[in-house]
C-alpha positions in Angstrom: 31.1 -77.0 -195.6 29.0 -75.2 -193.0 27.7 -71.7 -193.8 29.4 -70.0 -190.9 32.6 -68.0 -191.7 34.1 -65.8 -189.0 36.7 -63.1 -189.5 38.8 -61.4 -186.9 41.5 -58.8 -187.4 44.7 -59.9 -185.8 46.4 -56.5 -186.3 45.2 -53.2 -187.6 48.4 -51.2 -188.1 47.9 -47.5 -188.8 50.4 -46.9 -191.6 51.0 -50.4 -193.0 49.7 -51.5 -196.4 48.1 -54.7 -195.1 46.2 -56.4 -192.3 46.4 -59.9 -191.0 43.0 -61.5 -190.5 42.0 -64.9 -189.1 39.3 -66.8 -190.9 37.4 -69.6 -189.1 34.7 -71.9 -190.2 32.8 -75.0 -188.9 34.2 -78.3 -190.3 32.0 -80.2 -192.7 30.7 -83.7 -191.9 32.8 -85.1 -194.8 36.2 -83.6 -195.1 37.0 -82.1 -198.5 40.3 -82.6 -200.3 41.1 -78.9 -199.6 40.0 -75.3 -199.4 40.5 -72.2 -201.6 40.5 -68.8 -199.9 39.4 -66.1 -202.3 40.1 -62.4 -201.9 38.1 -60.2 -204.3 37.3 -63.4 -206.4 41.0 -64.3 -206.8 42.5 -67.4 -205.1 45.1 -66.4 -202.5 45.4 -69.7 -200.8 44.9 -73.3 -201.8 45.3 -75.5 -198.7 44.5 -78.9 -197.3 41.9 -79.0 -194.5 43.5 -77.3 -191.5 43.4 -79.0 -188.1 40.7 -78.0 -185.7 41.5 -75.0 -183.5 40.9 -76.2 -179.9 39.7 -72.7 -178.8 36.6 -72.9 -181.1 36.4 -76.4 -182.4 36.6 -74.9 -185.9 39.1 -74.8 -188.8 41.2 -71.6 -189.0 43.7 -69.9 -191.3 45.3 -66.5 -191.3 45.5 -64.4 -194.4 47.3 -61.1 -195.1 45.1 -58.6 -197.0 45.8 -55.1 -198.4 44.1 -52.3 -196.5 40.7 -51.3 -197.7 37.4 -53.0 -198.4 37.6 -56.6 -199.7 35.3 -59.6 -200.2 36.6 -62.9 -198.8 35.2 -66.3 -199.5 36.1 -69.9 -198.6 35.4 -72.8 -201.1 35.7 -76.5 -200.4 36.8 -78.8 -203.2 37.3 -82.5 -203.9 37.9 -84.7 -206.9 34.3 -84.1 -208.0 34.5 -80.3 -208.1 34.0 -77.2 -205.9 31.3 -76.0 -203.6 29.7 -72.7 -203.9 31.3 -70.2 -201.5 29.8 -71.3 -198.2 29.9 -67.7 -196.8 31.1 -64.4 -198.0 32.5 -61.8 -195.7 33.3 -58.2 -196.3 36.2 -56.5 -194.5 37.2 -52.9 -194.4 
């Protein structure tokens, strides 16, 4: 998986307890079996490879996270194991 991971806040409500963010990354040359999205080192999503988003030619997924600072990572996996997190992002 490529090292680029982009994060965009889709909403930043003032009094809500969570935010929805959009993660995007470049597709790898060889498609993995799936991806794990980690929030503060805990798996919050385990998904098959998402389709390419035509607006960026990248793979995207939306995740709801509690308000406050968090570490987000995406890990690719297949039948042979997991990759190291290709990129880490910190959101506030």
